[in-house]
C-alpha angles and dihedrals in degrees: 000000000000126000120225106234093157121128109221122227120266121270088220127025144119123282095262095044089051098048091045091050095046090048093051090046089057092044088052089049092058093050091047090054091057095041116129094010126123126215097274093051092048089053096053109124123232098229138312130310090022118089091195114139135167089247086049090056093048090053091045092053089048087059093044090054091048095046096045103037111021099033093043100043106026120013122008093191101048105128120250117253100248107011136059088217128036095275110148091184090064089068093061091066096089097159096117094033132096135213090247091051095045098041090043090057095041096048090046091052092046091055091045090053091049090052091052091049097048092048095052114103092225143336089272092068106127126223133178120255104204096191091054094035090226146098117264132184127246087240089056091050094049092047091048094049090045090055090048089054093047091051095046094042087063088054088048091056094056093041092051092048090053092052100051111346094258110150137175145068 
């Protein structure tokens, strides 16, 4: 059974505070979906032919955080965590990975993303998205990453239920 330690977003707040809180809530949701599971449970696949696992989702979201915050606002050439090229699917292959490795990378990227966001003068700060070859705002990046978490946390719901029957928020 997981314990819900998430802090909900404010009912009233400015745009930045609200985006930050919703993003952190979704990050905490992914962590909660994996809470209490060991390496082997985190590597349980949903169903053939899918290779999707909870650990793969954590690895994938580390790549998403890096690609959308660090590569856009700091270093366009920083290598991805698990692939030589920008291959988000490579992160899903968690077979040789461990909870410590995946969560260590994800938590480091989340903290790096938070530092970038906190240091930005406004949500209108522009960064260069190398894959799109265009400028994007911090606002757009935060919304995009928030949507990524929302989509993948839905997957995490089903994966966790398949592992041990845990359902809920």
